[in-house]
N, C-alpha and C positions, 0 to 999 in steps of 0.2 A: 334663430330663423333657419328653416330648411326648405329648399325649393326641389321639386321633383326635376330629374334630368330628362330631357327629351330622349326618344327612342334612339338607340345607337350611340349615345354619348357615354364614355367611360367616366366614372367618378373615382377620384382619388381622395381617400380620407387620410388626414394627417393626425395621428393620435400621439400625444405626449404620454410617457409612462406615468404610472401612479406614484403617490408621494412616497418619500423616503425620510428617514430621520435626519439625514444631512440637509434636506430641503427645509425642514422645520427649524433646524439649528443654524441656518445661513452659512453652511460649510460648502465650499467649492467642491464639486464632485468630478467635473470633467470626464476623463476616462477611467476613474476609479470604478471598480465593479461592485457597486453598492446594491443591497437588496431593497425591496419594498418594505414598508412598515405595515402595521395592521390597517391603518387607514388606507394606504396604497393598494393593498390586496383588495379591500372592499371596493375601492374605486374601479379597479381593473375588472373585478366581477360584474359590477354595475354596467361598466362599458360593454363588456361581453354580452350582457343580456340586452342592452340597447340595441345591439348590432345583430342580434340573432336572426332577426327577420330580413336582413340585408342579403342581397345576392353576392356575398364575398367570394371572389375568385382567386385572390392572391393575398397573402399577408407577408410583408417584408419587414424585418426588424433590425435595429441595431443589435450586435452581438452581446451587449452588456446585459447583466442579469435583470436589472430593473426594467429593461424594455422587453426582453425575451419573456419574463414572467407576465408582463402586461399582455403581450401577444398571445400567450398561452390561454389567457382567459377569454380572448376573443375567438381563437381557434377552436376552443371547446365546443362551440356551437356550429361548427362548419367541418366539411370534410376536406379541409385544406392543410397542407403541410407549411409550417413556418419556414420562410427563407430568411437568411441573415445576410447582410451587407455591412462591411466595416465603414463604408462611406457615410452611413447613417449615424455613426458614433458622435458623441458630444466632442466639442473641442478639447484638446489637451491643454490644460492651463499650467502645466509645469509645476513650479514650486508652491503655487497657490493651491493645488489640489490637497484636499484634507484639512484646510485651514478655514477658520471662521473669516468671512470677508466683509469688509465695511467700506471698501474703496469705491471708485467710480465704476458705473456699470460697463463702460468700455475699458477692458482690462489693458494695461500698458503693453505695447507690442515688444518692448524690451525685457518683459518678464522672463526669467530664466526658465527655459524648457518649454515655453508656450508655443503652440502651433500658430504659425503666422496666419492672419485673417485671410490673406489671399490664398493660401493653400487650402484653408477650410472652405472657402467659397468655391474653389476649383473642384474639390472633390464632391461637393453637394451638387454643383452644376453638372459634373460628370454622371453622377447617379441619376438625376433627373432626366438628362438627355437620353440616357440608355432606357430608362423606364418608358419614356414617351415613344421611342423607336420600337420597343417591345409591344406596346399597347397598339401601335399602328398595325402590327402583324397579327396579333392574337386577339384584340378587340375584346378584353374582359369587361364585364359590366362594373365591377367595383374592385379596387385595389386599396388595401389598408396598409399604410406606412407607420411604424411604431418607432418613434425616435425621442429626442431630448428637447428641452426648451431653447436652449442656445442654438442647436442645430437647425430646429424648425424655424427659429426667428431668422436665422441667416439665409436658409433656403428660400423663405417666403419674400422677406423684406430686401435682402441684398442680392438675390439671384433672380427669383421669378418676376417680382414687380419691377425691378431695375431693368431687366432685359426686355420687359414687355411680354413675357411668356403668359402671364395671367393679368386679369384686372378684377377689381372688387365690384360686387353687385352694389347697385345703387342703394344708398343708405347703410350699408355695412360699416360697422365701427370695428377697427382693428384694436387689438389688446395684446397683452402678453399671452403666451402659450401656457395655460394652467394645467396642473397635473390631470391626467385623463381627459383632457379637452379634446373635442373633435372639430377639425377643420375640413371643410368639404369643398373640393375643387372639381369642376366639370371640365373635362378636356374636350374642346370643340375642334372639328376638322378644319374649318376655314377662318377661325377667329381665335384670338387669345383664350386661354382657359378662363373660367369664371369662378371666382371664390364666392360661394353663396352662404357659407357659414364659417365663422372665424372663432376658434377657441370656445366652442359651445360646451357648457357644463350643466345643461338643463336636465340630463340624464343622471346627474349625481345628486344624491340627497346630501344636504349640508356641505356643499363644495367649499373647501377651506381657502382657495385662492391664495395659497402661500406664495410670496414672491421669491422667485428663483434667482440666486446670485449668480448663477452660471449664464443667465440670459441677459444680453445687453438690451437696453430699452429700444422700443420700436424705432425705426428710422424716422427722421424728420419728415412730416407729411403723412405718416402712416400711423400716427399715434391717436 
């Protein structure tokens, strides 16, 4: 589902990177700098094509290769420079990174080298608060954020919805954040932001919907 934004409303599109071999193999990536596979490149190209008619004013990406390369295929259709922000990176999963993972979706907080969940929430909240402050000044029509499944899940489920910064459009069904999915948020001046599209993959042919082991399951009540 996609709803047109009223005049003067800034849209923020959350785009997860394209597929990687690690996604398919069930390997924890975290902050490993992994590339897109052939399917992921094709997904990124189709995402860029789907967004070519949109008035993209800014593209902000995690600095990791799989997100930057996805952002490149979006930027190819616009006269916009890709910005990077380390706060959009995936969670560091410590010793789990590079390993096939079959444990619980919520990774144990005592895992050696893992980024504490509180720290991850804080950096994503910091990024969002800075972005909203910038938007109030510059009033761009559309900002694209390219990030990771676990990071986007934490941002939306554990920061924005929890704090009341955004609400769901009536009838919208949350899900995981699939590869190259698009989530559409309308930022409104006097009301919470409105999520009108969640992890949409309609622009992808043969969307694979590979379950990402880096992403925890949606929060209770948002599944």
